[in-house]
TIRO-2110 file (N, C-alpha, C; in Angstrom, 1 decimal):
// TIRO-2110
-78.4, -173.7, 39.1, N, 1, A
-77.6, -174.0, 39.7, CA, 1, A
-76.6, -174.4, 38.5, C, 1, A
-75.7, -173.4, 39.0, N, 2, A
-74.1, -173.9, 38.3, CA, 2, A
-73.6, -175.0, 37.7, C, 2, A
-73.4, -175.4, 36.2, N, 3, A
-73.0, -176.5, 35.4, CA, 3, A
-72.0, -177.2, 36.7, C, 3, A
-70.7, -176.7, 37.2, N, 4, A
-69.3, -177.3, 37.4, CA, 4, A
-69.7, -177.7, 39.3, C, 4, A
-70.8, -176.8, 39.9, N, 5, A
-71.3, -176.8, 41.2, CA, 5, A
-70.7, -178.4, 41.5, C, 5, A
-70.0, -178.2, 43.1, N, 6, A
-69.4, -179.5, 43.8, CA, 6, A
-68.1, -180.2, 42.6, C, 6, A
-67.9, -179.2, 42.0, N, 7, A
-66.3, -179.9, 40.9, CA, 7, A
-65.2, -179.4, 41.9, C, 7, A
-63.9, -180.1, 41.3, N, 8, A
-62.9, -179.3, 41.6, CA, 8, A
-61.9, -179.6, 40.4, C, 8, A
-61.0, -178.8, 40.2, N, 9, A
-60.1, -178.8, 39.3, CA, 9, A
-59.3, -178.3, 39.8, C, 9, A
-57.9, -179.0, 39.2, N, 10, A
-56.4, -178.9, 39.6, CA, 10, A
-55.7, -178.1, 38.7, C, 10, A
-55.1, -177.0, 38.6, N, 11, A
-54.5, -176.4, 37.6, CA, 11, A
-52.7, -176.5, 38.5, C, 11, A
-52.4, -177.4, 37.1, N, 12, A
-51.2, -177.3, 37.7, CA, 12, A
-50.0, -176.3, 37.1, C, 12, A
-49.3, -175.5, 37.7, N, 13, A
-48.1, -174.6, 36.5, CA, 13, A
-46.7, -174.3, 37.5, C, 13, A
-46.3, -173.5, 37.1, N, 14, A
-44.6, -173.2, 38.0, CA, 14, A
-44.5, -172.0, 36.5, C, 14, A
-43.5, -171.3, 37.3, N, 15, A
-43.2, -169.7, 37.3, CA, 15, A
-43.1, -169.6, 35.4, C, 15, A
-43.9, -168.8, 35.2, N, 16, A
-43.7, -168.9, 33.2, CA, 16, A
-44.8, -169.5, 32.6, C, 16, A
-46.1, -169.4, 33.6, N, 17, A
-47.1, -170.3, 32.7, CA, 17, A
-47.4, -168.8, 31.7, C, 17, A
-48.0, -169.1, 30.8, N, 18, A
-48.9, -168.2, 29.8, CA, 18, A
-50.0, -167.5, 30.9, C, 18, A
-50.0, -166.5, 30.9, N, 19, A
-50.9, -165.9, 31.8, CA, 19, A
-52.2, -166.2, 31.8, C, 19, A
-52.6, -165.8, 30.0, N, 20, A
-53.9, -165.8, 29.5, CA, 20, A
-54.7, -167.7, 30.1, C, 20, A
-53.5, -167.9, 29.9, N, 21, A
-53.9, -169.8, 29.8, CA, 21, A
-54.2, -170.9, 31.6, C, 21, A
-54.0, -169.3, 32.3, N, 22, A
-54.3, -170.1, 33.5, CA, 22, A
-55.5, -168.8, 34.3, C, 22, A
-54.8, -167.7, 34.3, N, 23, A
-56.2, -166.8, 34.6, CA, 23, A
-57.6, -167.3, 33.8, C, 23, A
-57.4, -166.9, 32.5, N, 24, A
-58.6, -167.2, 31.8, CA, 24, A
-59.2, -168.5, 32.4, C, 24, A
-59.1, -169.6, 32.1, N, 25, A
-59.2, -170.6, 32.3, CA, 25, A
-60.0, -170.7, 33.4, C, 25, A
-59.3, -170.3, 34.5, N, 26, A
-59.4, -170.4, 36.4, CA, 26, A
-61.1, -169.6, 35.9, C, 26, A
-61.1, -168.2, 35.9, N, 27, A
-61.9, -167.5, 35.9, CA, 27, A
-63.5, -168.3, 35.4, C, 27, A
-63.3, -168.5, 34.2, N, 28, A
-64.5, -169.5, 33.5, CA, 28, A
-64.9, -170.4, 34.4, C, 28, A
-64.4, -171.3, 34.8, N, 29, A
-64.3, -172.6, 35.4, CA, 29, A
-65.0, -171.9, 37.0, C, 29, A
-64.5, -171.4, 37.5, N, 30, A
-65.0, -170.8, 38.8, CA, 30, A
-66.8, -169.8, 38.3, C, 30, A
-66.3, -169.2, 37.2, N, 31, A
-68.1, -168.8, 37.4, CA, 31, A
-69.3, -169.9, 36.7, C, 31, A
-68.7, -171.1, 36.3, N, 32, A
-69.7, -172.6, 36.2, CA, 32, A
-69.3, -172.9, 37.4, C, 32, A
-69.0, -172.7, 38.2, N, 33, A
-69.3, -173.2, 40.1, CA, 33, A
-67.8, -174.2, 40.7, C, 33, A
-67.0, -174.5, 39.5, N, 34, A
-66.1, -175.1, 40.2, CA, 34, A
-65.1, -174.5, 41.5, C, 34, A
-64.5, -175.2, 41.7, N, 35, A
-63.0, -174.7, 43.4, CA, 35, A
-61.7, -175.2, 42.1, C, 35, A
-61.3, -174.3, 42.5, N, 36, A
-59.8, -174.7, 41.6, CA, 36, A
-58.5, -174.4, 42.8, C, 36, A
-57.9, -175.3, 42.7, N, 37, A
-56.3, -175.0, 43.2, CA, 37, A
-55.9, -175.1, 42.2, C, 37, A
-54.5, -174.5, 42.8, N, 38, A
-53.1, -174.0, 41.7, CA, 38, A
-52.3, -174.8, 42.4, C, 38, A
-51.5, -175.9, 42.3, N, 39, A
-50.4, -176.7, 42.3, CA, 39, A
-49.1, -176.5, 42.1, C, 39, A
-48.4, -177.1, 42.6, N, 40, A
-46.8, -176.2, 41.9, CA, 40, A
-45.8, -176.7, 42.7, C, 40, A
-44.6, -176.6, 42.2, N, 41, A
-43.6, -176.9, 42.6, CA, 41, A
-42.7, -176.4, 44.2, C, 41, A
-42.8, -175.1, 43.3, N, 42, A
-43.2, -173.7, 45.0, CA, 42, A
-44.2, -173.6, 45.8, C, 42, A
-43.3, -172.8, 46.5, N, 43, A
-44.8, -172.3, 47.9, CA, 43, A
-45.0, -170.7, 47.5, C, 43, A
-45.9, -170.5, 47.5, N, 44, A
-46.2, -168.9, 47.9, CA, 44, A
-47.0, -168.4, 46.5, C, 44, A
-45.8, -167.6, 45.5, N, 45, A
-46.9, -167.2, 44.2, CA, 45, A
-45.8, -167.6, 43.2, C, 45, A
-46.2, -168.0, 42.1, N, 46, A
-45.4, -168.0, 40.7, CA, 46, A
-46.2, -167.0, 39.8, C, 46, A
-45.0, -166.6, 39.5, N, 47, A
-45.3, -165.4, 38.1, CA, 47, A
-45.4, -166.0, 36.6, C, 47, A
-46.2, -165.1, 35.8, N, 48, A
-46.7, -165.6, 34.9, CA, 48, A
-45.7, -164.9, 34.5, C, 48, A
-46.4, -165.0, 32.5, N, 49, A
-45.2, -164.8, 31.6, CA, 49, A
-46.4, -164.6, 30.7, C, 49, A
-46.3, -163.3, 30.0, N, 50, A
-47.3, -162.1, 29.9, CA, 50, A
-46.6, -161.4, 28.3, C, 50, A
-46.7, -162.2, 27.3, N, 51, A
-46.3, -161.7, 26.1, CA, 51, A
-44.9, -161.5, 25.8, C, 51, A
-44.2, -160.7, 26.6, N, 52, A
-42.5, -160.8, 25.9, CA, 52, A
-42.0, -160.3, 27.9, C, 52, A
-42.6, -160.6, 28.9, N, 53, A
-42.3, -159.9, 29.9, CA, 53, A
-42.8, -160.7, 31.1, C, 53, A
-42.3, -160.1, 32.7, N, 54, A
-43.3, -161.9, 33.4, CA, 54, A
-44.5, -160.5, 33.4, C, 54, A
-45.3, -161.4, 34.2, N, 55, A
-46.4, -160.7, 34.4, CA, 55, A
-47.3, -161.1, 35.6, C, 55, A
-48.7, -161.1, 35.8, N, 56, A
-48.8, -160.9, 37.1, CA, 56, A
-48.7, -162.9, 37.9, C, 56, A
-48.8, -162.2, 39.1, N, 57, A
-48.5, -163.4, 39.7, CA, 57, A
-50.0, -163.8, 40.3, C, 57, A
-49.7, -165.5, 40.5, N, 58, A
-51.3, -165.9, 41.6, CA, 58, A
-50.6, -167.4, 42.8, C, 58, A
-51.2, -167.3, 43.3, N, 59, A
-51.3, -167.4, 45.1, CA, 59, A
-50.6, -169.3, 44.8, C, 59, A
-49.7, -170.1, 44.7, N, 60, A
-50.1, -171.0, 44.7, CA, 60, A
-51.1, -171.8, 46.5, C, 60, A
-51.8, -172.8, 46.0, N, 61, A
-52.3, -173.7, 47.0, CA, 61, A
-51.8, -174.6, 47.8, C, 61, A
-51.6, -175.3, 47.3, N, 62, A
-50.4, -176.6, 47.5, CA, 62, A
-49.2, -177.0, 46.5, C, 62, A
-48.6, -177.8, 47.4, N, 63, A
-47.3, -178.6, 46.5, CA, 63, A
-47.2, -180.0, 45.9, C, 63, A
-46.4, -180.0, 45.0, N, 64, A
-47.1, -181.1, 43.7, CA, 64, A
-46.8, -182.4, 45.1, C, 64, A
-46.6, -182.9, 45.5, N, 65, A
-46.2, -183.7, 46.8, CA, 65, A
-47.5, -184.3, 47.6, C, 65, A
-48.7, -182.9, 47.3, N, 66, A
-49.3, -183.1, 48.7, CA, 66, A
-50.4, -183.3, 47.4, C, 66, A
-50.9, -183.5, 46.1, N, 67, A
-51.6, -183.3, 45.1, CA, 67, A
-52.0, -185.3, 45.0, C, 67, A
-53.4, -184.9, 45.7, N, 68, A
-54.3, -186.9, 45.1, CA, 68, A
-55.2, -187.0, 44.0, C, 68, A
-54.8, -187.0, 43.5, N, 69, A
-55.8, -187.1, 41.9, CA, 69, A
-57.2, -187.8, 42.3, C, 69, A
-57.6, -188.2, 43.6, N, 70, A
-58.9, -188.5, 44.1, CA, 70, A
-59.7, -187.9, 44.4, C, 70, A
-58.9, -186.1, 44.5, N, 71, A
-59.7, -185.4, 44.9, CA, 71, A
-60.3, -184.2, 43.9, C, 71, A
-60.2, -184.3, 43.2, N, 72, A
-60.0, -183.8, 41.8, CA, 72, A
-61.4, -184.5, 40.8, C, 72, A
-61.5, -183.2, 39.9, N, 73, A
-62.6, -184.4, 38.9, CA, 73, A
-61.9, -184.1, 37.6, C, 73, A
-60.5, -183.0, 37.0, N, 74, A
-59.7, -182.7, 36.3, CA, 74, A
-58.9, -182.1, 36.1, C, 74, A
-57.6, -182.1, 35.5, N, 75, A
-56.2, -181.4, 35.4, CA, 75, A
-55.9, -180.2, 34.0, C, 75, A
-55.8, -179.2, 34.5, N, 76, A
-55.6, -178.6, 34.0, CA, 76, A
-54.2, -178.0, 33.5, C, 76, A
-53.5, -178.5, 32.1, N, 77, A
-52.1, -177.4, 31.9, CA, 77, A
-52.4, -176.4, 31.4, C, 77, A
-51.6, -175.1, 32.0, N, 78, A
-51.9, -173.9, 30.9, CA, 78, A
-50.3, -174.0, 30.2, C, 78, A
-50.0, -173.7, 29.2, N, 79, A
-48.8, -173.3, 28.8, CA, 79, A
-48.1, -171.9, 28.7, C, 79, A
-48.0, -171.7, 27.4, N, 80, A
-46.4, -170.9, 27.9, CA, 80, A
-44.9, -171.8, 27.4, C, 80, A
-43.9, -171.1, 27.2, N, 81, A
-42.3, -172.1, 26.6, CA, 81, A
-41.6, -172.3, 27.8, C, 81, A
-42.3, -171.8, 28.9, N, 82, A
-40.8, -171.7, 30.4, CA, 82, A
-42.2, -173.1, 31.2, C, 82, A
-43.2, -172.7, 31.6, N, 83, A
-44.0, -173.4, 32.2, CA, 83, A
-43.9, -175.1, 32.2, C, 83, A
-44.5, -175.5, 31.2, N, 84, A
-44.6, -177.1, 30.8, CA, 84, A
-42.9, -177.6, 30.3, C, 84, A
-42.1, -176.8, 30.3, N, 85, A
-40.6, -177.3, 29.9, CA, 85, A
-40.0, -177.8, 31.4, C, 85, A
-40.3, -176.7, 32.2, N, 86, A
-39.9, -176.5, 33.7, CA, 86, A
-40.8, -178.4, 34.3, C, 86, A
-41.9, -178.2, 34.1, N, 87, A
-42.7, -179.3, 34.6, CA, 87, A
-42.4, -180.4, 34.5, C, 87, A
-41.8, -180.8, 33.1, N, 88, A
-41.5, -181.9, 32.9, CA, 88, A
-40.2, -182.6, 33.2, C, 88, A
-39.5, -181.5, 33.4, N, 89, A
-38.3, -181.8, 34.2, CA, 89, A
-38.7, -182.7, 35.9, C, 89, A
-40.1, -182.2, 36.2, N, 90, A
-40.0, -182.4, 37.9, CA, 90, A
-40.9, -184.1, 37.6, C, 90, A
-40.7, -185.4, 38.1, N, 91, A
-41.1, -186.1, 37.9, CA, 91, A
-42.6, -186.3, 38.6, C, 91, A
-42.4, -185.7, 40.1, N, 92, A
-44.0, -185.7, 40.5, CA, 92, A
-44.6, -184.9, 39.7, C, 92, A
-44.1, -183.5, 39.0, N, 93, A
-45.6, -183.2, 37.9, CA, 93, A
-45.6, -184.4, 37.0, C, 93, A
-44.8, -185.0, 36.3, N, 94, A
-45.3, -186.1, 35.5, CA, 94, A
-46.1, -187.1, 35.8, C, 94, A
-46.3, -187.5, 37.4, N, 95, A
-47.0, -188.7, 37.8, CA, 95, A
-48.4, -188.1, 38.3, C, 95, A
-48.1, -186.7, 38.4, N, 96, A
-49.8, -186.5, 38.7, CA, 96, A
-50.4, -186.4, 37.5, C, 96, A
-49.6, -186.2, 36.4, N, 97, A
-50.5, -186.0, 34.8, CA, 97, A
-51.0, -187.7, 34.6, C, 97, A
-50.3, -188.2, 34.8, N, 98, A
-50.3, -190.1, 34.9, CA, 98, A
-51.3, -190.9, 36.0, C, 98, A
-51.1, -190.0, 36.8, N, 99, A
-52.0, -190.2, 37.9, CA, 99, A
-53.6, -189.6, 37.7, C, 99, A
-54.0, -189.0, 37.4, N, 100, A
-54.6, -188.0, 36.5, CA, 100, A
-56.1, -189.6, 35.6, C, 100, A
-54.7, -189.2, 34.5, N, 101, A
-55.3, -190.3, 33.0, CA, 101, A
-55.4, -191.4, 33.8, C, 101, A
-54.7, -192.4, 33.9, N, 102, A
-55.1, -193.9, 34.9, CA, 102, A
-56.2, -193.5, 35.6, C, 102, A
-56.9, -192.4, 36.4, N, 103, A
-58.1, -193.0, 37.0, CA, 103, A
-58.7, -192.2, 36.1, C, 103, A
-59.1, -191.4, 34.9, N, 104, A
-59.8, -191.2, 33.7, CA, 104, A
-60.7, -190.0, 33.7, C, 104, A
-59.6, -189.6, 34.8, N, 105, A
-59.9, -188.0, 34.7, CA, 105, A
-59.6, -187.5, 33.6, C, 105, A
-60.1, -186.2, 33.1, N, 106, A
-59.7, -185.4, 32.0, CA, 106, A
-58.6, -184.7, 32.3, C, 106, A
-58.0, -184.6, 31.5, N, 107, A
-56.7, -184.3, 31.0, CA, 107, A
-56.0, -182.9, 30.6, C, 107, A
-56.4, -181.9, 30.3, N, 108, A
-56.3, -180.4, 29.8, CA, 108, A
-55.1, -179.6, 29.6, C, 108, A
-54.4, -179.6, 28.2, N, 109, A
-53.2, -178.7, 27.9, CA, 109, A
-53.6, -178.1, 26.9, C, 109, A
-52.9, -176.9, 27.3, N, 110, A
-53.2, -175.9, 25.9, CA, 110, A
-51.6, -175.5, 25.5, C, 110, A
-51.5, -174.9, 24.4, N, 111, A
-50.1, -174.6, 24.2, CA, 111, A
-49.4, -175.4, 23.8, C, 111, A
-48.1, -174.7, 24.5, N, 112, A
-47.0, -175.4, 24.9, CA, 112, A
-47.2, -177.2, 25.8, C, 112, A
-48.4, -176.5, 26.5, N, 113, A
-48.2, -177.9, 28.0, CA, 113, A
-48.9, -179.0, 27.1, C, 113, A
-48.8, -179.6, 25.7, N, 114, A
-48.8, -181.6, 25.4, CA, 114, A
-47.7, -182.1, 25.5, C, 114, A
-46.3, -180.8, 26.0, N, 115, A
-45.1, -181.8, 26.2, CA, 115, A
-45.3, -182.5, 27.2, C, 115, A
-46.0, -182.2, 28.5, N, 116, A
-46.2, -182.8, 29.9, CA, 116, A
-47.1, -183.9, 29.3, C, 116, A
-48.3, -183.8, 28.3, N, 117, A
-48.6, -185.0, 28.1, CA, 117, A
-47.5, -186.6, 26.9, C, 117, A
-46.9, -185.8, 26.4, N, 118, A
-45.6, -186.3, 25.8, CA, 118, A
-44.8, -187.3, 27.2, C, 118, A
-44.4, -186.3, 27.7, N, 119, A
-43.6, -186.6, 28.6, CA, 119, A
-44.1, -187.9, 29.7, C, 119, A
-45.4, -188.0, 30.3, N, 120, A
-46.0, -188.7, 30.6, CA, 120, A
-46.3, -189.9, 29.7, C, 120, A
-46.5, -189.8, 28.3, N, 121, A
-46.3, -191.2, 27.5, CA, 121, A
-47.9, -190.8, 27.3, C, 121, A
-48.6, -190.8, 27.0, N, 122, A
-50.3, -190.5, 26.9, CA, 122, A
-50.5, -189.9, 25.5, C, 122, A
-49.4, -189.7, 25.1, N, 123, A
-50.1, -189.2, 23.5, CA, 123, A
-49.6, -190.4, 22.6, C, 123, A
-49.4, -192.2, 22.6, N, 124, A
-49.7, -192.4, 21.9, CA, 124, A
-50.7, -192.8, 21.1, C, 124, A
-50.9, -192.8, 19.6, N, 125, A
-52.4, -193.5, 19.5, CA, 125, A
-53.3, -192.6, 19.9, C, 125, A
-52.9, -191.1, 19.9, N, 126, A
-54.2, -190.4, 20.3, CA, 126, A
-54.5, -189.0, 19.0, C, 126, A
-55.8, -188.5, 19.0, N, 127, A
-55.6, -187.3, 18.4, CA, 127, A
-54.7, -186.1, 18.8, C, 127, A
-54.3, -185.2, 18.6, N, 128, A
-54.0, -184.1, 19.3, CA, 128, A
-53.8, -182.6, 18.5, C, 128, A
-53.5, -182.0, 19.7, N, 129, A
-52.9, -180.1, 19.2, CA, 129, A
-52.0, -179.3, 19.9, C, 129, A
-51.6, -178.7, 19.7, N, 130, A
-50.7, -178.1, 19.8, CA, 130, A
-50.7, -176.7, 19.7, C, 130, A
-49.7, -175.8, 20.3, N, 131, A
-48.8, -174.4, 19.6, CA, 131, A
-47.9, -175.1, 18.8, C, 131, A
-48.5, -174.6, 17.1, N, 132, A
-47.3, -175.3, 16.3, CA, 132, A
-46.4, -175.3, 16.3, C, 132, A
-45.2, -174.5, 17.0, N, 133, A
-44.1, -174.7, 17.5, CA, 133, A
-43.8, -176.2, 17.7, C, 133, A
-44.9, -176.7, 18.1, N, 134, A
-44.1, -178.3, 19.1, CA, 134, A
-45.2, -179.4, 18.6, C, 134, A
-45.6, -178.9, 17.1, N, 135, A
-46.4, -179.7, 16.5, CA, 135, A
-45.4, -181.3, 16.3, C, 135, A
-44.1, -181.5, 15.8, N, 136, A
-43.4, -182.7, 15.2, CA, 136, A
-42.8, -183.1, 17.2, C, 136, A
-43.0, -182.4, 18.0, N, 137, A
-42.7, -182.7, 19.6, CA, 137, A
-43.7, -183.5, 19.6, C, 137, A
-44.7, -183.7, 19.4, N, 138, A
-46.3, -184.0, 19.4, CA, 138, A
-46.5, -185.3, 19.1, C, 138, A
-46.3, -185.1, 17.6, N, 139, A
-46.6, -186.4, 16.3, CA, 139, A
-45.1, -187.3, 16.9, C, 139, A
-44.5, -187.0, 17.5, N, 140, A
-42.8, -188.2, 17.9, CA, 140, A
-43.7, -188.5, 19.2, C, 140, A
-44.4, -188.0, 19.6, N, 141, A
-44.5, -188.9, 20.9, CA, 141, A
-46.0, -189.7, 20.6, C, 141, A
-46.2, -189.5, 19.0, N, 142, A
-47.0, -190.4, 18.7, CA, 142, A
-48.6, -190.3, 18.3, C, 142, A
-48.9, -188.9, 18.6, N, 143, A
-50.6, -188.4, 17.7, CA, 143, A
-50.2, -188.1, 17.1, C, 143, A
-51.6, -188.5, 16.5, N, 144, A
-51.8, -187.5, 15.0, CA, 144, A
-52.2, -185.7, 15.5, C, 144, A
-51.3, -185.2, 15.2, N, 145, A
-51.7, -183.4, 15.2, CA, 145, A
-52.7, -183.0, 14.5, C, 145, A
-53.3, -181.8, 14.9, N, 146, A
-54.4, -181.1, 14.3, CA, 146, A
-54.3, -180.0, 14.3, C, 146, A
-54.8, -179.4, 13.3, N, 147, A
-55.1, -177.9, 13.6, CA, 147, A
-56.6, -177.2, 13.8, C, 147, A
-57.0, -177.7, 14.9, N, 148, A
-58.2, -177.1, 15.3, CA, 148, A
-58.2, -176.6, 17.0, C, 148, A
-59.0, -175.4, 17.6, N, 149, A
-59.4, -175.1, 17.9, CA, 149, A
-59.0, -175.7, 19.5, C, 149, A
-60.0, -177.1, 19.5, N, 150, A
-59.5, -178.4, 20.9, CA, 150, A
-60.0, -179.3, 20.3, C, 150, A
-59.3, -180.3, 20.5, N, 151, A
-59.5, -181.4, 20.1, CA, 151, A
-59.0, -182.9, 21.4, C, 151, A
-60.9, -182.9, 21.3, N, 152, A
-60.6, -184.0, 22.3, CA, 152, A
-60.7, -186.0, 22.0, C, 152, A
-59.6, -186.7, 22.9, N, 153, A
-59.4, -188.0, 22.6, CA, 153, A
-59.5, -188.1, 23.7, C, 153, A
-59.8, -189.6, 23.9, N, 154, A
-59.2, -190.7, 25.2, CA, 154, A
-58.7, -189.9, 26.5, C, 154, A
-59.6, -189.0, 26.8, N, 155, A
-59.2, -188.4, 28.0, CA, 155, A
-58.6, -187.4, 27.6, C, 155, A
-58.0, -186.5, 26.8, N, 156, A
-56.7, -186.0, 26.6, CA, 156, A
-58.0, -184.8, 26.4, C, 156, A
-57.6, -183.8, 27.2, N, 157, A
-58.4, -182.0, 25.9, CA, 157, A
-56.9, -181.0, 25.6, C, 157, A
-56.5, -181.0, 24.5, N, 158, A
-55.3, -180.3, 23.4, CA, 158, A
-56.5, -179.4, 23.4, C, 158, A
-55.4, -177.4, 23.4, N, 159, A
-55.9, -176.3, 22.6, CA, 159, A
-54.1, -176.5, 21.8, C, 159, A
-54.3, -174.7, 20.9, N, 160, A
-53.1, -174.6, 20.4, CA, 160, A
-52.5, -173.2, 21.2, C, 160, A
-53.2, -172.6, 21.3, N, 161, A
-52.5, -170.8, 21.7, CA, 161, A
-54.0, -170.1, 22.9, C, 161, A
-54.1, -168.9, 23.1, N, 162, A
-55.1, -168.1, 24.0, CA, 162, A
-55.8, -167.6, 23.1, C, 162, A
-56.3, -167.7, 22.4, N, 163, A
-57.3, -167.6, 21.4, CA, 163, A
-58.1, -169.0, 21.1, C, 163, A
-57.7, -169.8, 21.9, N, 164, A
-59.0, -170.8, 21.5, CA, 164, A
-59.8, -171.4, 22.9, C, 164, A
-58.9, -170.3, 24.1, N, 165, A
-59.6, -170.7, 25.4, CA, 165, A
-60.7, -171.2, 25.6, C, 165, A
-61.6, -170.3, 25.1, N, 166, A
-62.9, -170.7, 25.5, CA, 166, A
-63.3, -172.0, 25.5, C, 166, A
-63.4, -172.4, 23.7, N, 167, A
-63.7, -173.9, 23.3, CA, 167, A
-62.9, -174.7, 24.5, C, 167, A
-61.5, -174.7, 24.6, N, 168, A
-60.8, -175.2, 25.4, CA, 168, A
-61.2, -175.3, 27.0, C, 168, A
-61.8, -174.5, 27.9, N, 169, A
-62.1, -174.3, 28.8, CA, 169, A
-63.9, -174.9, 28.9, C, 169, A
-64.7, -174.7, 28.0, N, 170, A
-65.9, -175.4, 27.7, CA, 170, A
-65.9, -177.1, 27.3, C, 170, A
-64.8, -177.6, 26.7, N, 171, A
-64.3, -178.8, 26.4, CA, 171, A
-63.8, -180.0, 27.9, C, 171, A
-63.2, -178.5, 28.5, N, 172, A
-62.9, -179.3, 30.2, CA, 172, A
-64.4, -179.5, 31.0, C, 172, A
-65.1, -178.5, 30.7, N, 173, A
-66.2, -178.5, 31.6, CA, 173, A
-67.5, -179.6, 31.1, C, 173, A
-67.4, -179.9, 29.5, N, 174, A
-68.2, -181.2, 29.0, CA, 174, A
-67.6, -182.5, 29.2, C, 174, A
-66.1, -182.4, 29.8, N, 175, A
-65.3, -184.0, 29.6, CA, 175, A
-65.9, -184.3, 31.2, C, 175, A
-65.9, -183.2, 31.9, N, 176, A
-66.4, -183.2, 33.6, CA, 176, A
-67.9, -183.8, 33.8, C, 176, A
-68.4, -183.7, 33.3, N, 177, A
-70.0, -183.4, 33.4, CA, 177, A
-69.9, -185.2, 32.6, C, 177, A
-69.1, -185.3, 31.1, N, 178, A
-69.9, -186.4, 31.2, CA, 178, A
-68.4, -187.7, 32.1, C, 178, A
-67.9, -187.2, 32.4, N, 179, A
-67.0, -188.1, 33.0, CA, 179, A
-68.3, -188.8, 34.3, C, 179, A
-68.7, -187.9, 35.3, N, 180, A
-69.7, -188.0, 36.4, CA, 180, A
-70.6, -188.8, 35.7, C, 180, A
-71.3, -188.6, 35.0, N, 181, A
-72.4, -189.2, 34.3, CA, 181, A
-72.2, -190.4, 33.8, C, 181, A
-71.5, -191.1, 33.1, N, 182, A
-70.7, -191.7, 33.3, CA, 182, A
-69.9, -192.8, 34.7, C, 182, A
-69.5, -192.3, 35.8, N, 183, A
-69.1, -193.1, 37.0, CA, 183, A
-70.6, -192.9, 37.6, C, 183, A
-71.8, -192.3, 37.2, N, 184, A
-73.0, -192.1, 38.2, CA, 184, A
-73.8, -193.5, 37.2, C, 184, A
-73.3, -194.1, 35.7, N, 185, A
-74.1, -194.9, 35.7, CA, 185, A
-73.7, -196.5, 35.7, C, 185, A
-71.8, -196.2, 35.6, N, 186, A
-71.4, -197.3, 36.7, CA, 186, A
-72.2, -197.9, 37.6, C, 186, A
END
């Protein structure tokens, strides 16, 4: 049995998500048995950003307005500069991040995606990492920033860049398994 069977993970993104930071975690999580849904403010497809140009598109499964945190085991937020910068201006997207966190479900943000955690007010008194260029933003939101491939603190999982994807995705899987163990023990 795969370690993520019967687990549902939501990936929230919009146009300009970093290609590798959505496609690689999605593939690794699916290989482990998880069901992945893509939520976006847009319908149809959203396009990735791949190094210095638009890249591959991915189909959107649901609009943000249709997301219910109770239907999922974790939330994954891919980075790229464009994607989280646009999403943090959408109140529904910020509310989804808060809803997952308040429900005690893992919220994972890589690269520039910790901007979403800052916008949702979740970084106060935590440890986190991010792409180095937004370190000051993360610190100003109240987090102690560290230069590590993955930081897990208070239900938040953060990583720096595409080179950290394997550690990032493994931390998501570990957090989902840990949350499942905790809920069964309760």
